[in-house]
MARKOLKE-359316 format. One record per residue (C-alpha): residue number from 1; chain; x, z, y. Coordinates in pm, 1 decimal. Layout:
N
<NUM,"A",<X,Z,Y>>
...
END
This chain:
476
<1,"A",<7161.5,346.4,-16229.1>>
<2,"A",<7366.0,40.0,-16132.6>>
<3,"A",<7097.8,-167.3,-16300.5>>
<4,"A",<6868.4,-111.9,-16001.3>>
<5,"A",<7117.7,-221.6,-15735.3>>
<6,"A",<7029.5,-595.6,-15760.6>>
<7,"A",<6662.0,-503.6,-15759.4>>
<8,"A",<6694.4,-294.1,-15443.1>>
<9,"A",<6896.5,-572.0,-15278.8>>
<10,"A",<6619.2,-818.1,-15363.4>>
<11,"A",<6349.8,-593.6,-15216.2>>
<12,"A",<6545.6,-549.6,-14893.3>>
<13,"A",<6603.0,-925.6,-14873.3>>
<14,"A",<6233.7,-1004.0,-14916.7>>
<15,"A",<6135.3,-767.8,-14635.1>>
<16,"A",<6416.2,-890.2,-14408.9>>
<17,"A",<6324.3,-1258.0,-14447.5>>
<18,"A",<5960.3,-1194.5,-14356.1>>
<19,"A",<6034.1,-962.3,-14064.7>>
<20,"A",<6324.9,-1157.7,-13920.0>>
<21,"A",<6207.8,-1510.0,-13999.5>>
<22,"A",<5837.9,-1476.6,-13923.7>>
<23,"A",<5872.1,-1608.3,-13569.2>>
<24,"A",<6070.9,-1912.3,-13677.6>>
<25,"A",<5816.5,-2000.5,-13947.2>>
<26,"A",<5530.6,-1963.1,-13696.8>>
<27,"A",<5698.0,-2201.7,-13453.1>>
<28,"A",<5760.2,-2447.9,-13736.1>>
<29,"A",<5392.1,-2427.9,-13830.1>>
<30,"A",<5289.5,-2513.3,-13474.1>>
<31,"A",<5525.0,-2810.7,-13466.8>>
<32,"A",<5393.2,-2949.4,-13796.4>>
<33,"A",<5023.2,-2892.6,-13728.5>>
<34,"A",<4986.5,-2611.1,-13981.3>>
<35,"A",<4727.0,-2438.2,-13764.9>>
<36,"A",<4399.8,-2254.3,-13827.1>>
<37,"A",<4155.0,-2360.5,-13559.1>>
<38,"A",<3837.8,-2171.6,-13458.7>>
<39,"A",<3535.9,-2246.7,-13675.2>>
<40,"A",<3182.2,-2123.1,-13719.4>>
<41,"A",<3264.1,-1936.1,-14040.7>>
<42,"A",<3574.4,-1772.5,-13897.0>>
<43,"A",<3619.6,-1459.4,-13689.3>>
<44,"A",<3891.2,-1578.6,-13451.6>>
<45,"A",<3863.9,-1762.8,-13124.7>>
<46,"A",<4222.6,-1882.4,-13086.0>>
<47,"A",<4435.2,-2117.1,-13299.5>>
<48,"A",<4671.0,-1925.8,-13530.2>>
<49,"A",<4969.3,-2052.0,-13731.1>>
<50,"A",<4917.7,-2076.2,-14108.9>>
<51,"A",<5277.1,-1988.1,-14183.9>>
<52,"A",<5226.6,-1700.4,-14427.4>>
<53,"A",<5261.4,-1901.1,-14746.5>>
<54,"A",<5596.3,-2056.7,-14655.4>>
<55,"A",<5723.9,-1726.3,-14516.5>>
<56,"A",<5644.0,-1527.4,-14831.3>>
<57,"A",<5764.0,-1803.2,-15066.1>>
<58,"A",<6096.1,-1823.6,-14883.0>>
<59,"A",<6130.3,-1444.7,-14899.4>>
<60,"A",<6062.9,-1445.2,-15274.4>>
<61,"A",<6310.8,-1723.8,-15351.0>>
<62,"A",<6574.9,-1557.9,-15132.9>>
<63,"A",<6510.5,-1227.1,-15308.7>>
<64,"A",<6562.2,-1379.2,-15653.8>>
<65,"A",<6882.8,-1553.1,-15543.5>>
<66,"A",<7022.4,-1231.4,-15394.8>>
<67,"A",<6935.9,-1039.8,-15711.7>>
<68,"A",<7117.8,-1296.3,-15923.5>>
<69,"A",<7425.0,-1295.5,-15696.3>>
<70,"A",<7445.9,-915.7,-15682.4>>
<71,"A",<7402.9,-890.7,-16059.2>>
<72,"A",<7683.3,-1140.1,-16109.3>>
<73,"A",<7906.5,-953.9,-15862.4>>
<74,"A",<7847.2,-635.3,-16060.9>>
<75,"A",<7911.0,-819.8,-16387.6>>
<76,"A",<7549.5,-759.7,-16495.1>>
<77,"A",<7432.6,-1118.8,-16517.3>>
<78,"A",<7392.6,-1099.1,-16895.7>>
<79,"A",<7159.5,-799.3,-16868.7>>
<80,"A",<6962.2,-876.7,-16554.0>>
<81,"A",<6680.0,-1128.4,-16523.1>>
<82,"A",<6703.2,-1201.6,-16893.8>>
<83,"A",<6337.0,-1308.0,-16910.5>>
<84,"A",<6382.1,-1661.6,-16785.8>>
<85,"A",<6005.6,-1722.9,-16804.5>>
<86,"A",<5967.0,-1519.7,-16485.7>>
<87,"A",<6196.6,-1760.3,-16303.4>>
<88,"A",<6025.6,-2068.8,-16444.2>>
<89,"A",<5695.4,-1925.7,-16318.4>>
<90,"A",<5817.0,-1990.4,-15965.9>>
<91,"A",<5795.3,-2366.9,-16020.8>>
<92,"A",<5415.5,-2396.2,-16061.7>>
<93,"A",<5370.0,-2123.3,-15798.7>>
<94,"A",<5565.7,-2324.5,-15543.1>>
<95,"A",<5372.9,-2635.3,-15645.9>>
<96,"A",<5046.9,-2457.5,-15565.5>>
<97,"A",<5190.2,-2344.4,-15234.7>>
<98,"A",<5265.1,-2709.3,-15154.2>>
<99,"A",<4908.8,-2803.5,-15245.2>>
<100,"A",<4790.6,-2527.8,-15012.8>>
<101,"A",<5003.1,-2661.4,-14727.3>>
<102,"A",<4848.4,-3005.9,-14768.5>>
<103,"A",<4502.6,-2848.6,-14780.3>>
<104,"A",<4574.3,-2645.7,-14466.6>>
<105,"A",<4667.9,-2962.8,-14276.6>>
<106,"A",<4417.3,-3205.6,-14428.8>>
<107,"A",<4155.0,-3039.5,-14650.7>>
<108,"A",<4151.5,-3149.6,-15013.5>>
<109,"A",<3837.3,-3152.0,-15223.4>>
<110,"A",<3752.7,-2848.1,-15434.0>>
<111,"A",<3779.2,-3051.4,-15754.6>>
<112,"A",<4131.6,-3166.7,-15672.5>>
<113,"A",<4245.7,-2811.9,-15605.0>>
<114,"A",<4081.0,-2681.2,-15921.1>>
<115,"A",<4251.6,-2949.6,-16128.1>>
<116,"A",<4594.3,-2865.6,-15987.6>>
<117,"A",<4532.8,-2492.7,-16024.9>>
<118,"A",<4435.1,-2548.5,-16387.5>>
<119,"A",<4757.7,-2743.9,-16442.3>>
<120,"A",<4961.6,-2457.6,-16295.0>>
<121,"A",<4771.6,-2206.8,-16510.5>>
<122,"A",<4846.6,-2418.1,-16819.2>>
<123,"A",<5217.0,-2402.1,-16736.7>>
<124,"A",<5187.0,-2023.2,-16712.6>>
<125,"A",<5025.7,-2019.5,-17057.6>>
<126,"A",<5317.7,-2214.2,-17204.5>>
<127,"A",<5552.3,-1964.5,-17038.6>>
<128,"A",<5377.5,-1688.9,-17237.5>>
<129,"A",<5171.1,-1549.5,-16949.3>>
<130,"A",<4862.7,-1567.0,-17164.3>>
<131,"A",<4573.8,-1390.8,-17335.7>>
<132,"A",<4610.3,-1417.0,-17714.2>>
<133,"A",<4489.1,-1077.5,-17834.9>>
<134,"A",<4248.6,-856.5,-17641.2>>
<135,"A",<4254.8,-476.2,-17639.5>>
<136,"A",<3936.9,-295.2,-17537.5>>
<137,"A",<3990.5,60.8,-17416.4>>
<138,"A",<4261.4,110.1,-17677.5>>
<139,"A",<3991.6,126.9,-17946.6>>
<140,"A",<3995.3,-219.0,-18092.4>>
<141,"A",<4204.6,-533.6,-18074.8>>
<142,"A",<4100.6,-884.1,-18168.2>>
<143,"A",<4253.6,-1228.4,-18147.4>>
<144,"A",<4075.1,-1502.8,-17955.8>>
<145,"A",<4256.6,-1778.5,-18142.7>>
<146,"A",<4220.9,-2128.9,-18002.0>>
<147,"A",<4035.4,-1986.8,-17699.7>>
<148,"A",<4363.5,-1846.3,-17571.2>>
<149,"A",<4445.5,-2148.2,-17354.2>>
<150,"A",<4102.0,-2200.2,-17191.2>>
<151,"A",<4048.0,-1827.0,-17137.2>>
<152,"A",<4391.1,-1787.6,-16978.3>>
<153,"A",<4340.9,-2091.9,-16756.7>>
<154,"A",<3995.8,-1974.2,-16643.7>>
<155,"A",<4131.7,-1626.5,-16568.3>>
<156,"A",<4431.1,-1745.4,-16363.8>>
<157,"A",<4230.3,-2009.4,-16175.4>>
<158,"A",<3952.5,-1757.9,-16101.2>>
<159,"A",<4193.7,-1494.8,-15969.0>>
<160,"A",<4381.8,-1756.4,-15764.6>>
<161,"A",<4057.9,-1858.1,-15594.2>>
<162,"A",<3942.0,-1497.9,-15565.1>>
<163,"A",<4245.8,-1413.4,-15354.3>>
<164,"A",<4172.0,-1718.3,-15141.1>>
<165,"A",<3814.5,-1597.9,-15092.6>>
<166,"A",<3906.2,-1248.3,-14975.8>>
<167,"A",<4139.3,-1394.9,-14712.6>>
<168,"A",<3854.0,-1375.9,-14463.0>>
<169,"A",<3952.2,-1073.3,-14256.5>>
<170,"A",<4292.3,-985.0,-14118.1>>
<171,"A",<4528.4,-825.0,-14368.1>>
<172,"A",<4289.6,-807.8,-14664.2>>
<173,"A",<4449.7,-1065.4,-14894.5>>
<174,"A",<4808.1,-958.5,-14817.2>>
<175,"A",<4717.5,-590.6,-14846.6>>
<176,"A",<4532.8,-640.7,-15174.9>>
<177,"A",<4830.8,-836.1,-15309.1>>
<178,"A",<5067.3,-553.8,-15216.1>>
<179,"A",<4852.9,-292.3,-15391.1>>
<180,"A",<4805.6,-508.4,-15702.2>>
<181,"A",<5177.3,-592.6,-15728.0>>
<182,"A",<5283.8,-230.0,-15683.7>>
<183,"A",<5033.9,-144.8,-15956.2>>
<184,"A",<5175.1,-423.1,-16174.6>>
<185,"A",<5526.4,-291.4,-16120.9>>
<186,"A",<5440.6,71.4,-16191.8>>
<187,"A",<5226.4,-13.0,-16493.1>>
<188,"A",<5499.7,-231.7,-16640.1>>
<189,"A",<5767.1,29.8,-16565.1>>
<190,"A",<5574.5,311.6,-16730.5>>
<191,"A",<5518.9,84.8,-17028.6>>
<192,"A",<5892.1,25.8,-17069.3>>
<193,"A",<5890.9,-324.0,-16918.7>>
<194,"A",<6134.2,-323.4,-16626.7>>
<195,"A",<6097.7,-690.4,-16535.7>>
<196,"A",<6022.7,-615.3,-16170.2>>
<197,"A",<6231.9,-892.1,-16015.2>>
<198,"A",<5926.6,-1085.0,-15894.4>>
<199,"A",<5646.1,-829.3,-15865.8>>
<200,"A",<5792.1,-571.1,-15629.5>>
<201,"A",<5980.7,-808.2,-15392.9>>
<202,"A",<5668.5,-1022.3,-15369.2>>
<203,"A",<5459.4,-713.6,-15295.7>>
<204,"A",<5705.0,-598.9,-15028.9>>
<205,"A",<5699.2,-947.2,-14870.8>>
<206,"A",<5318.5,-930.7,-14857.5>>
<207,"A",<5337.9,-584.7,-14701.2>>
<208,"A",<5590.9,-699.4,-14439.6>>
<209,"A",<5365.8,-995.7,-14355.8>>
<210,"A",<5094.4,-752.0,-14244.6>>
<211,"A",<5294.9,-703.4,-13924.3>>
<212,"A",<5202.8,-1060.8,-13832.2>>
<213,"A",<4859.1,-1067.1,-13993.1>>
<214,"A",<4689.4,-739.4,-13900.0>>
<215,"A",<4536.9,-629.9,-13569.8>>
<216,"A",<4576.6,-927.4,-13337.6>>
<217,"A",<4714.7,-1176.6,-13590.8>>
<218,"A",<4994.7,-1413.9,-13502.6>>
<219,"A",<4996.4,-1581.3,-13845.4>>
<220,"A",<4758.6,-1638.8,-14134.4>>
<221,"A",<4837.3,-1681.1,-14500.3>>
<222,"A",<4641.2,-2004.4,-14518.2>>
<223,"A",<4550.5,-2158.8,-14851.9>>
<224,"A",<4921.5,-2194.1,-14923.6>>
<225,"A",<4978.4,-1819.7,-14903.5>>
<226,"A",<4658.5,-1699.6,-15069.3>>
<227,"A",<4698.9,-1938.0,-15364.6>>
<228,"A",<5066.1,-1847.5,-15405.0>>
<229,"A",<4985.6,-1476.8,-15410.5>>
<230,"A",<4675.8,-1512.8,-15628.5>>
<231,"A",<4852.8,-1722.5,-15889.8>>
<232,"A",<5159.5,-1497.8,-15917.6>>
<233,"A",<4956.8,-1175.4,-15914.6>>
<234,"A",<4732.4,-1307.8,-16193.7>>
<235,"A",<5023.5,-1420.6,-16411.6>>
<236,"A",<5236.6,-1108.6,-16356.2>>
<237,"A",<4938.7,-879.8,-16420.8>>
<238,"A",<4878.1,-1053.1,-16754.4>>
<239,"A",<5234.8,-980.1,-16862.6>>
<240,"A",<5232.7,-622.7,-16728.7>>
<241,"A",<4933.0,-496.3,-16928.3>>
<242,"A",<5049.2,-625.0,-17268.7>>
<243,"A",<5053.8,-348.3,-17530.0>>
<244,"A",<5342.9,-297.4,-17776.1>>
<245,"A",<5137.6,-490.8,-18031.9>>
<246,"A",<5109.6,-790.4,-17795.9>>
<247,"A",<4746.2,-742.3,-17688.4>>
<248,"A",<4625.2,-769.0,-17328.7>>
<249,"A",<4454.9,-446.9,-17215.0>>
<250,"A",<4138.1,-563.8,-17042.7>>
<251,"A",<4049.0,-245.4,-16852.9>>
<252,"A",<4376.3,-198.8,-16660.6>>
<253,"A",<4394.8,-575.4,-16602.7>>
<254,"A",<4054.6,-565.0,-16437.4>>
<255,"A",<4134.9,-252.1,-16237.3>>
<256,"A",<4458.7,-392.5,-16099.5>>
<257,"A",<4260.2,-686.0,-15958.3>>
<258,"A",<3923.3,-515.9,-15912.3>>
<259,"A",<3845.2,-623.6,-15554.7>>
<260,"A",<3900.7,-1000.0,-15591.3>>
<261,"A",<3744.2,-1008.1,-15940.6>>
<262,"A",<3429.2,-823.1,-15833.3>>
<263,"A",<3393.1,-1035.1,-15520.4>>
<264,"A",<3428.1,-1372.6,-15692.5>>
<265,"A",<3195.9,-1266.2,-15975.6>>
<266,"A",<2917.3,-1149.7,-15744.3>>
<267,"A",<2958.7,-1454.4,-15519.1>>
<268,"A",<2951.3,-1696.3,-15813.3>>
<269,"A",<2627.0,-1564.2,-15963.9>>
<270,"A",<2464.0,-1506.6,-15625.3>>
<271,"A",<2526.6,-1869.5,-15531.6>>
<272,"A",<2379.9,-1983.1,-15863.9>>
<273,"A",<2065.7,-1777.5,-15793.8>>
<274,"A",<2044.3,-1941.0,-15452.3>>
<275,"A",<2075.9,-2284.8,-15609.0>>
<276,"A",<2389.5,-2335.8,-15398.7>>
<277,"A",<2719.8,-2492.7,-15501.1>>
<278,"A",<2938.6,-2209.7,-15639.2>>
<279,"A",<3241.2,-2379.4,-15479.6>>
<280,"A",<3083.0,-2400.9,-15131.9>>
<281,"A",<3224.2,-2148.0,-14885.2>>
<282,"A",<2984.7,-1915.1,-14704.1>>
<283,"A",<2968.0,-1574.5,-14533.6>>
<284,"A",<2838.1,-1376.1,-14829.9>>
<285,"A",<3158.5,-1204.3,-14944.2>>
<286,"A",<3197.6,-828.3,-14958.6>>
<287,"A",<3405.3,-824.9,-14639.1>>
<288,"A",<3132.3,-1015.8,-14455.7>>
<289,"A",<2878.1,-753.4,-14564.6>>
<290,"A",<3096.6,-473.9,-14433.8>>
<291,"A",<3158.2,-661.1,-14109.0>>
<292,"A",<2782.8,-649.4,-14049.7>>
<293,"A",<2744.6,-287.8,-14161.8>>
<294,"A",<3040.5,-168.4,-13952.9>>
<295,"A",<2958.8,-360.7,-13637.8>>
<296,"A",<3223.7,-628.5,-13676.2>>
<297,"A",<3521.1,-389.4,-13688.0>>
<298,"A",<3789.7,-590.8,-13865.4>>
<299,"A",<4046.7,-308.1,-13908.2>>
<300,"A",<3785.5,-69.7,-14048.9>>
<301,"A",<3662.5,-331.1,-14296.8>>
<302,"A",<4016.4,-407.7,-14414.0>>
<303,"A",<4108.2,-40.8,-14440.4>>
<304,"A",<3794.5,50.1,-14634.3>>
<305,"A",<3828.1,-235.3,-14883.0>>
<306,"A",<4199.3,-168.8,-14935.6>>
<307,"A",<4115.0,194.7,-15006.1>>
<308,"A",<3866.0,78.9,-15272.1>>
<309,"A",<4122.4,-160.4,-15419.4>>
<310,"A",<4374.3,124.3,-15420.0>>
<311,"A",<4132.6,338.3,-15618.7>>
<312,"A",<4118.6,56.2,-15873.2>>
<313,"A",<4499.2,40.1,-15897.3>>
<314,"A",<4518.3,416.5,-15952.4>>
<315,"A",<4249.7,376.3,-16217.8>>
<316,"A",<4463.8,113.6,-16392.2>>
<317,"A",<4758.2,352.7,-16406.7>>
<318,"A",<4533.1,630.9,-16538.1>>
<319,"A",<4394.6,391.3,-16799.3>>
<320,"A",<4742.2,302.7,-16916.0>>
<321,"A",<4839.8,666.7,-16946.5>>
<322,"A",<4509.3,797.9,-17087.3>>
<323,"A",<4286.7,525.0,-17240.9>>
<324,"A",<4015.5,783.0,-17307.5>>
<325,"A",<3955.8,795.0,-16931.3>>
<326,"A",<3873.9,423.3,-16910.3>>
<327,"A",<3506.4,490.5,-16842.2>>
<328,"A",<3579.5,707.1,-16538.7>>
<329,"A",<3856.1,473.9,-16421.1>>
<330,"A",<3604.8,186.8,-16420.5>>
<331,"A",<3309.0,380.3,-16282.0>>
<332,"A",<3468.9,497.0,-15957.5>>
<333,"A",<3581.0,163.5,-15804.0>>
<334,"A",<3279.3,-23.1,-15941.9>>
<335,"A",<3052.6,242.1,-15792.3>>
<336,"A",<3219.2,195.2,-15453.2>>
<337,"A",<3183.1,-183.1,-15460.0>>
<338,"A",<2823.1,-171.8,-15579.1>>
<339,"A",<2737.8,74.8,-15302.1>>
<340,"A",<2845.5,-183.9,-15044.5>>
<341,"A",<2636.8,-456.1,-15209.7>>
<342,"A",<2336.4,-223.2,-15238.6>>
<343,"A",<2360.8,-119.2,-14873.5>>
<344,"A",<2360.8,-485.4,-14773.8>>
<345,"A",<2055.7,-565.1,-14987.8>>
<346,"A",<2255.6,-778.1,-15232.4>>
<347,"A",<2133.7,-583.7,-15537.8>>
<348,"A",<1763.6,-598.0,-15449.9>>
<349,"A",<1571.8,-789.0,-15716.7>>
<350,"A",<1322.2,-906.0,-15453.8>>
<351,"A",<1602.5,-1047.6,-15241.5>>
<352,"A",<1774.0,-1214.0,-15535.7>>
<353,"A",<1446.7,-1362.0,-15663.0>>
<354,"A",<1370.6,-1511.2,-15321.3>>
<355,"A",<1727.0,-1629.7,-15257.5>>
<356,"A",<1679.4,-1977.0,-15405.2>>
<357,"A",<1353.7,-2070.1,-15225.4>>
<358,"A",<1481.7,-1912.0,-14902.6>>
<359,"A",<1803.7,-2113.3,-14917.0>>
<360,"A",<1606.7,-2435.5,-14974.0>>
<361,"A",<1385.9,-2359.6,-14673.0>>
<362,"A",<1682.3,-2271.5,-14453.4>>
<363,"A",<1868.1,-2589.1,-14546.5>>
<364,"A",<1557.0,-2800.0,-14480.2>>
<365,"A",<1508.2,-2637.3,-14139.3>>
<366,"A",<1875.1,-2689.0,-14057.2>>
<367,"A",<1834.7,-3060.4,-14130.8>>
<368,"A",<1525.2,-3074.7,-13910.7>>
<369,"A",<1715.3,-2901.2,-13630.1>>
<370,"A",<2002.9,-3145.8,-13666.9>>
<371,"A",<1779.4,-3452.6,-13657.4>>
<372,"A",<1506.2,-3343.7,-13414.8>>
<373,"A",<1649.9,-3047.6,-13227.2>>
<374,"A",<1615.3,-2671.1,-13278.5>>
<375,"A",<1273.7,-2650.2,-13112.1>>
<376,"A",<1090.6,-2827.1,-13393.3>>
<377,"A",<1272.6,-2628.9,-13662.4>>
<378,"A",<1233.5,-2282.7,-13514.9>>
<379,"A",<870.9,-2322.1,-13405.6>>
<380,"A",<726.7,-2461.1,-13728.9>>
<381,"A",<537.9,-2294.3,-14012.1>>
<382,"A",<839.5,-2334.8,-14239.9>>
<383,"A",<1025.4,-2089.5,-14017.3>>
<384,"A",<749.1,-1835.8,-14067.4>>
<385,"A",<764.1,-1883.9,-14444.1>>
<386,"A",<1144.2,-1849.3,-14438.9>>
<387,"A",<1130.7,-1518.7,-14254.2>>
<388,"A",<871.6,-1390.0,-14499.7>>
<389,"A",<1094.6,-1497.4,-14790.3>>
<390,"A",<1399.3,-1313.7,-14658.0>>
<391,"A",<1203.5,-1002.2,-14566.1>>
<392,"A",<1243.0,-1026.3,-14189.3>>
<393,"A",<948.0,-889.2,-13991.4>>
<394,"A",<1102.1,-943.6,-13648.5>>
<395,"A",<1391.1,-1154.0,-13522.4>>
<396,"A",<1522.8,-1203.5,-13171.3>>
<397,"A",<1789.0,-1430.4,-13024.3>>
<398,"A",<1962.6,-1298.5,-12712.7>>
<399,"A",<2223.6,-1460.6,-12492.7>>
<400,"A",<2543.8,-1289.3,-12378.2>>
<401,"A",<2366.1,-1144.2,-12073.5>>
<402,"A",<2109.9,-978.2,-12301.1>>
<403,"A",<1818.8,-1205.5,-12213.4>>
<404,"A",<1586.9,-1301.2,-12498.9>>
<405,"A",<1575.4,-1677.6,-12550.7>>
<406,"A",<1369.7,-1689.6,-12869.6>>
<407,"A",<1197.9,-1449.5,-13106.2>>
<408,"A",<965.5,-1431.9,-13402.3>>
<409,"A",<749.6,-1137.8,-13500.2>>
<410,"A",<696.6,-816.6,-13311.1>>
<411,"A",<977.9,-558.7,-13324.3>>
<412,"A",<886.2,-195.8,-13388.1>>
<413,"A",<1050.9,90.7,-13207.6>>
<414,"A",<1057.4,311.7,-13518.7>>
<415,"A",<1264.7,64.1,-13721.1>>
<416,"A",<1638.3,18.2,-13715.1>>
<417,"A",<1774.7,-319.1,-13603.3>>
<418,"A",<2066.6,-511.1,-13749.0>>
<419,"A",<2260.7,-673.5,-13464.9>>
<420,"A",<2449.5,-985.2,-13563.0>>
<421,"A",<2701.9,-1118.5,-13307.4>>
<422,"A",<2703.7,-1497.4,-13273.4>>
<423,"A",<3026.4,-1669.4,-13178.9>>
<424,"A",<3080.2,-2004.2,-13013.1>>
<425,"A",<3422.0,-2015.2,-13178.9>>
<426,"A",<3577.3,-1723.5,-13353.2>>
<427,"A",<3568.6,-1419.5,-13123.8>>
<428,"A",<3415.4,-1593.1,-12821.3>>
<429,"A",<3080.4,-1417.1,-12839.3>>
<430,"A",<2791.0,-1604.4,-12682.4>>
<431,"A",<2489.5,-1416.6,-12811.6>>
<432,"A",<2330.3,-1180.3,-13061.3>>
<433,"A",<2072.2,-1206.9,-13334.6>>
<434,"A",<1855.1,-899.3,-13391.6>>
<435,"A",<1685.1,-856.6,-13730.2>>
<436,"A",<1424.6,-603.8,-13842.2>>
<437,"A",<1268.6,-556.0,-14182.6>>
<438,"A",<1076.6,-296.0,-14383.1>>
<439,"A",<1387.0,-157.9,-14557.5>>
<440,"A",<1613.4,-64.1,-14267.9>>
<441,"A",<1892.9,-237.0,-14082.6>>
<442,"A",<2166.2,-233.0,-14346.8>>
<443,"A",<1965.7,-423.5,-14606.1>>
<444,"A",<1912.6,-701.8,-14352.9>>
<445,"A",<2270.7,-815.0,-14427.2>>
<446,"A",<2142.1,-1028.4,-14714.9>>
<447,"A",<1876.0,-1180.3,-14488.5>>
<448,"A",<2144.3,-1259.5,-14231.1>>
<449,"A",<2338.8,-1439.9,-14502.4>>
<450,"A",<2035.5,-1645.6,-14611.4>>
<451,"A",<1973.2,-1748.6,-14250.3>>
<452,"A",<2328.5,-1883.3,-14219.5>>
<453,"A",<2231.0,-2255.4,-14237.6>>
<454,"A",<2034.1,-2202.3,-13913.8>>
<455,"A",<2324.8,-2056.3,-13716.0>>
<456,"A",<2412.1,-2396.9,-13560.3>>
<457,"A",<2052.2,-2422.7,-13437.3>>
<458,"A",<2074.3,-2074.8,-13285.1>>
<459,"A",<2403.7,-2171.6,-13123.9>>
<460,"A",<2248.4,-2484.8,-12976.3>>
<461,"A",<1975.0,-2275.8,-12819.6>>
<462,"A",<2227.8,-2029.8,-12678.4>>
<463,"A",<2452.8,-2302.5,-12542.3>>
<464,"A",<2171.7,-2483.6,-12364.4>>
<465,"A",<2169.3,-2439.2,-11988.5>>
<466,"A",<1800.8,-2347.5,-12000.6>>
<467,"A",<1650.1,-2195.8,-12315.9>>
<468,"A",<1454.5,-2467.8,-12491.5>>
<469,"A",<1227.5,-2227.5,-12679.6>>
<470,"A",<1057.2,-1991.4,-12436.9>>
<471,"A",<777.3,-1878.8,-12661.1>>
<472,"A",<746.5,-1635.3,-12948.5>>
<473,"A",<661.9,-1742.2,-13301.7>>
<474,"A",<421.7,-1503.4,-13473.7>>
<475,"A",<508.7,-1376.6,-13821.2>>
<476,"A",<235.4,-1228.6,-14034.4>>
END
């Protein structure tokens, strides 16, 4: 039983550092310019400190040091933290956190970040956090040979970026990290691997950070925090799901990380269908869909998605205990995620087929609006064709007083309307966009996403002292 005393001390230290030191790290972030400022793609109207990465990293390092000191005091240093690879893993993780800090202050290019993430993933591979042999549902195992390095690097880099992508609503990335790390710890413990010195303290630090990050947030993770968490979760999950024969169990690995993996996969292929850059940020993630479907309720979106991620973690534990139940363990969380995408119209073949041409039209109109003003863009025939492409039969732009400033098509009283709040900066609402289509309000979420390039034009109309487009454009 004494073996767990250093571990418990480390967990308590991680929570204490985050809870007690959060204010100091926030003030330091303000002094150094580590600030998230309001932007069109964001959901906040006030600047917020991006101190989460440094806070959690400090908590993790302090936790490891306390564990080592307590183990030495109890004369257990020869039996505790014997897997030195776990400690070495902190080096590339902290490197990525530093890259994230630089990116939070002065954005780096996507290629630079990918290169550095790949370098960190390669270090993890050399530390034996790797995929050499794959186990599928406990039925068959096969070696991937020389593909081990590239497959491992792609996996770790993808998960690292996936955690960054889900950091779009308050508490989602930190909460998902907590659930995944608890799942990693329990899965490893049940499998006889009690190397929990990083997983559980890191998960507890992420949980404690929710006090600053949920509700009315006082701090964000920033790229430094999301990349730190994503990288460590990916590497620790790889080690946790290794079978006694040395194979990586694919099903529990996927289920432990189901939310970020599903989101990045759908986003990647959806952007390819649109002809868009897969590395270009947009508002087409699963949390953005739910924000539209749930009327912009951030806490409800976070809670619902964390519940789905939790179902995946439970499925991973069930899979590890009873491999025969892999099919059910996969079906439940995947069914929940696909329901969200289907409700938003993201699984409609018609929508997906029209996504590319619609995106091209929207981008062209956005360029016209930028060069010649929104009037020419929103009144032209290309706007009519765009609305037909995205399946919108009626659209209306209303200011904050509820007055219509522009519309296209004729709304029908017997059809539901998707109301999309428009923000001047973050939560400073300055208008609404109403969309109608033949399939109901919820499936207009995909149309709202495809119209995103035109949001600056809509904002320009709303911000004008007098509406510059008084007339209605007819849509056939």
